[in-house]
Structure formats: C-alpha cells, structure tokens
C-alpha positions as a printed Julia matrix, in Angstrom:
192×3 Matrix{Float64}:
 41.99  -76.06  194.65
 42.97  -72.58  192.99
 39.82  -70.96  193.99
 40.35  -72.03  197.59
 43.79  -70.69  197.58
 42.55  -67.26  195.8
 39.52  -67.04  198.42
 42.11  -67.49  201.38
 44.27  -64.87  199.86
 41.66  -62.33  199.47
 40.43  -62.99  203.0
 44.01  -62.46  204.15
 43.92  -59.33  202.23
 40.86  -58.14  203.56
 41.72  -58.76  207.23
 45.26  -57.2   206.91
 43.77  -54.08  204.94
 41.1   -53.69  207.53
 43.52  -53.8   210.46
 45.72  -51.33  208.65
 42.81  -49.05  208.07
 41.79  -49.22  211.92
 45.28  -48.57  213.15
 45.62  -45.58  210.86
 42.32  -44.16  211.97
 43.35  -44.8   215.64
 46.66  -43.02  214.94
 44.83  -39.99  213.78
 42.54  -39.91  216.61
 44.89  -40.56  219.42
 48.23  -39.02  218.69
 48.49  -35.32  218.89
 52.31  -35.29  218.32
 52.96  -35.61  214.44
 56.35  -37.75  215.26
 54.4   -40.31  217.18
 51.56  -40.37  214.65
 54.16  -40.96  211.82
 55.82  -43.74  213.96
 52.38  -45.38  214.42
 51.43  -45.12  210.84
 54.85  -46.56  209.37
 54.29  -49.37  212.12
 50.86  -50.0   210.67
 52.27  -50.06  207.21
 55.06  -52.51  208.25
 52.41  -54.64  209.95
 50.33  -54.72  206.62
 53.48  -55.65  204.53
 54.27  -58.63  207.06
 50.72  -59.75  206.83
 50.92  -59.67  202.85
 54.18  -61.52  202.95
 52.79  -64.18  205.26
 49.69  -64.53  202.95
 52.08  -65.43  200.15
 51.78  -62.0   198.11
 55.0   -61.58  196.3
 56.12  -57.87  196.66
 57.29  -56.16  193.54
 60.64  -54.06  193.25
 58.56  -51.0   193.92
 57.41  -52.42  197.42
 60.97  -53.76  198.14
 62.45  -52.95  201.65
 64.74  -50.29  199.93
 62.08  -48.6   198.06
 59.9   -48.56  201.07
 62.61  -46.91  203.09
 63.24  -44.51  200.39
 59.63  -43.46  200.44
 59.71  -43.23  204.38
 62.7   -40.92  204.14
 61.2   -38.87  201.41
 57.98  -38.19  203.57
 60.01  -37.24  206.54
 62.0   -34.76  204.49
 58.78  -33.24  203.06
 57.45  -32.83  206.67
 60.67  -31.16  207.59
 60.49  -28.61  204.88
 57.09  -27.52  205.86
 57.97  -26.16  209.1
 54.61  -26.8   210.53
 55.63  -28.76  213.62
 56.78  -28.16  217.23
 59.04  -29.65  219.82
 57.53  -31.77  222.35
 57.31  -30.17  225.89
 59.73  -32.44  227.27
 62.38  -31.69  224.59
 61.71  -27.97  225.04
 62.26  -28.35  228.65
 65.49  -30.32  228.08
 66.91  -27.78  225.81
 66.16  -24.89  228.35
 67.6   -26.97  231.12
 70.77  -27.25  229.02
 71.11  -23.82  227.44
 69.09  -21.56  229.46
 65.93  -19.74  229.12
 64.93  -18.5   225.74
 63.35  -15.18  224.7
 61.83  -15.69  221.31
 60.44  -18.54  219.38
 61.82  -17.36  215.95
 60.03  -19.55  213.32
 56.54  -20.18  214.88
 53.0   -20.06  213.91
 50.13  -19.42  216.28
 49.73  -23.19  216.54
 53.4   -24.03  217.12
 54.72  -21.17  219.31
 56.33  -22.57  222.35
 57.39  -19.31  224.04
 55.16  -16.2   224.91
 57.14  -14.14  222.27
 57.29  -15.28  218.93
 57.7   -14.57  215.09
 55.77  -15.89  212.43
 55.98  -16.13  208.74
 52.5   -14.51  208.36
 50.66  -11.91  210.44
 49.14  -13.98  213.06
 47.47  -13.17  216.38
 50.2   -12.96  219.03
 53.12  -12.74  217.0
 55.45  -10.18  217.86
 56.73   -9.98  214.52
 56.74  -11.23  210.87
 59.51  -13.05  208.95
 62.45  -13.79  211.5
 64.95  -12.78  208.95
 63.52   -9.28  209.29
 63.78   -9.04  212.89
 66.83   -7.99  214.92
 68.35  -11.17  216.35
 71.06   -9.12  218.61
 70.67   -9.56  222.46
 67.95  -12.24  221.96
 68.02  -15.95  223.07
 66.29  -17.52  219.97
 64.64  -20.63  219.7
 65.18  -21.57  216.08
 63.23  -24.34  214.83
 63.27  -23.48  211.11
 62.11  -25.37  208.01
 65.31  -27.39  206.8
 64.95  -25.26  203.48
 65.91  -22.07  205.53
 68.78  -23.45  207.45
 71.48  -21.82  205.2
 69.75  -18.41  205.81
 69.81  -19.14  209.53
 73.55  -19.65  209.54
 74.11  -16.4   207.52
 71.74  -14.52  209.9
 73.76  -15.86  212.94
 76.98  -14.82  211.36
 75.64  -11.33  210.72
 74.42  -11.11  214.29
 77.27  -11.57  216.7
 75.34  -10.85  220.0
 72.56  -13.11  219.1
 72.39  -16.39  220.83
 70.25  -19.43  219.46
 69.34  -22.8   220.12
 68.94  -24.13  216.74
 66.89  -27.33  216.36
 67.75  -28.96  212.92
 67.96  -32.63  211.72
 71.56  -34.24  212.12
 72.15  -34.61  208.53
 75.92  -34.5   208.2
 75.76  -34.44  204.3
 73.48  -31.3   204.26
 74.94  -28.34  202.74
 74.23  -26.23  206.04
 75.58  -28.79  208.47
 79.3   -27.93  208.03
 78.3   -24.17  208.43
 76.55  -24.8   211.7
 79.82  -26.6   213.06
 81.95  -23.57  212.19
 79.72  -21.44  214.53
 80.75  -21.22  218.07
 78.49  -23.77  219.84
 77.51  -26.55  222.03
 75.25  -29.25  220.95
 72.71  -31.64  222.31
 71.0   -34.46  220.24
 67.58  -35.17  221.21
C-alpha cells in the first residue's frame, strides 16, 4: 500500500514538474516584456506549489508562504537594481499624455531607449552621451527610469539643476531612503 502511495506521489510530482517546466518555456518564448514574463513565471510557481500541496507534499518552512513572498520580493528588487528594463509603450504614452513630450531618455541602453535622444551608461551606438550624471540636465525634459540604486543621486542632480524637468519612474517604496527626497521636490505624480 505504501508503494502505491509513493508511486502516486511520484506521478503527481512528475506531472506537476512537467507542467511547470512547459509553462516556463512558453513564458520565455512568448513574453517580450519582463514584467509579464515574471508574472507568468510566478503564476507557474504558484501552480506547482498548489499541485504539490494537493499531492500531499508537506512544504517545509523554507517553502512557506512568507518565505516564498520574501524570495519574490528579493527577485523583484534585484531586477529593479539592474536597470536593464523599459516601460511598456502604453505606459510611456500615458506619461507623455500627462506630463508632455520628453526630450531625452536619461538612463537607457541601446536596447531600452524609448526616445530618439538617449544617454547610456556605456558608449553605445545612438547614445548622445555617456553617464547621465555627467550631462547637462538644464533645459531638458527628461525621462528618468534609473536603477533604484541611483535614485538618491537623481534627487541630488535634480536639486542641482533647477531648470531641468524630469519624469522620474520609480517604485512606490515609501520606506526607501530616496522616497521622501522625491516628495520634497516640486512635482505632480502618476501611479502606473
């Protein structure tokens, strides 16, 4: 009887694991926007966890809901700190409809630039300048979608460039050290 139970559990695990792998492969092949890929990947993880629970697999503390959520948050923060991502076209259009046209994408790469003029961290084809902090921000209307690790410097640069205008795209992390600094700047806001 124990053998039948173990075989049933193994079959459930194989089936759940295969479904999980197939969904991840499909996500990689079909999703061009990183946020949608992550949403699908995490949904696949949730499906696998549900299947495991239904098959009678007891999850350890390391696999508890709070630990899982903590890993998700950690992964999202790592993604946010790398800076190699872009707004969706729809979000960019919404920003420009709300705040007006923008002149320079200040923290772009050749792959993520969303405006004809852009500054990049490295010398890349098409970049008008290297290192946004080394550029003149005065009299520009900037799209600032900087890595989270640079947001304190963004505030400092905006404070030092009183004629600059910027649309800053950042997480709504009220506890972050840079959040209060952004709120002190004259601004309007839009939560996407």
